[in-house]
C-alpha positions in Angstrom: -29.4 13.7 -6.1 -28.2 17.6 -6.1 -29.8 17.6 -2.8 -27.9 15.3 -0.9 -24.9 16.8 -1.4 -26.0 20.3 -0.7 -28.3 19.0 2.3 -25.1 17.3 3.8 -22.9 20.5 3.2 -25.8 22.5 5.2 -25.4 20.0 8.1 -21.9 20.3 8.4 -21.8 23.9 8.2 -24.5 24.2 11.0 -22.5 21.8 12.9 -19.2 24.1 12.7 -21.3 27.4 13.4 -22.5 25.6 16.7 -19.4 24.8 18.3 -18.0 28.0 16.8 -21.0 30.3 18.5 -20.3 28.0 21.4 -19.3 29.8 24.8 -15.9 28.3 26.2 -15.8 25.6 29.3 -16.1 27.6 32.5 -13.5 26.2 34.8 -15.0 24.9 38.0 -13.9 27.0 40.7 -11.6 25.4 43.6 -11.5 27.0 47.1 -8.2 27.3 48.1 -7.0 24.4 50.7 -6.3 25.8 53.9 -2.3 25.2 54.7 -1.1 21.9 56.2 -1.0 22.1 60.1 2.8 22.2 61.1 3.8 18.2 62.2 6.2 19.9 65.0 6.8 23.1 66.2 9.6 24.5 68.8 7.4 24.3 71.9 7.2 20.4 71.3 10.7 19.8 71.8 12.6 23.0 73.4 12.6 21.8 77.4 11.5 18.1 76.6 13.7 15.2 78.1 15.3 12.7 76.1 12.5 10.0 76.6 9.8 12.9 75.4 12.0 13.9 72.3 12.4 10.2 71.1 8.9 9.2 71.8 8.0 12.0 69.4 10.8 12.0 66.7 12.1 8.4 67.0 15.4 7.4 68.0 18.3 9.9 67.1 20.5 9.0 64.4 23.2 10.2 66.0 24.0 10.7 70.0 27.4 12.4 71.1 28.3 13.3 75.0 29.8 16.8 75.0 31.0 17.7 78.5 27.5 18.1 80.5 25.9 18.2 77.3 24.6 15.8 74.6 24.4 16.3 70.9 21.6 14.5 69.1 20.9 14.6 65.4 17.4 13.7 64.1 16.4 12.5 60.3 13.4 14.5 59.4 11.7 14.5 55.9 13.3 17.8 54.9 16.2 18.3 57.3 18.1 17.1 60.2 17.2 18.5 63.4 20.3 19.2 65.8 19.1 19.1 69.6 21.5 19.9 72.3 20.6 18.8 75.9 21.9 20.5 79.0 21.0 19.3 82.7 18.0 21.7 84.1 18.1 23.2 87.6 17.5 19.3 89.3 20.0 17.7 87.1 18.0 16.4 84.4 18.6 16.6 80.6 16.3 19.2 78.9 16.3 20.3 74.7 18.1 23.9 75.3 19.0 24.5 71.7 17.8 23.4 68.5 19.1 24.1 65.0 18.2 22.9 61.8 20.6 21.6 59.0 20.5 20.5 55.7 20.2 16.6 54.6 23.2 16.9 52.2 25.9 19.7 51.2 24.2 20.1 48.0 21.1 21.5 49.9 20.8 25.0 51.5 20.5 25.1 55.4 16.6 25.1 56.1 15.1 27.5 58.8 14.2 25.7 61.9 10.5 26.5 61.9 10.1 25.0 58.4 12.1 22.0 58.7 10.1 21.2 62.0 6.8 22.0 60.0 7.4 19.6 57.3 8.2 16.8 60.0 
């Protein structure tokens, strides 16, 4: 009966030795994904008509007439987009100025390109 405990001990030691000598698992290699394409870019909006901007961004959250110009604020996912429209040479309103603002006063003002890219 002394053979049985010695055999069991030998098997346990062999099992421990085989896992201790095993090479560490190799992490799967992943290729970095390409950066996501921006949702919007400045050229999508700059110079566009109010109807084209609304078709792209939806209805503005705020619209206000200021002399010949029109102020519009659109809520995007990461920021608010301010669009100022002025009449072009033919008198049609077109986006003449774009600015990004934070969604709340607790956040920092985002860059325009980053605001548009996030959508």
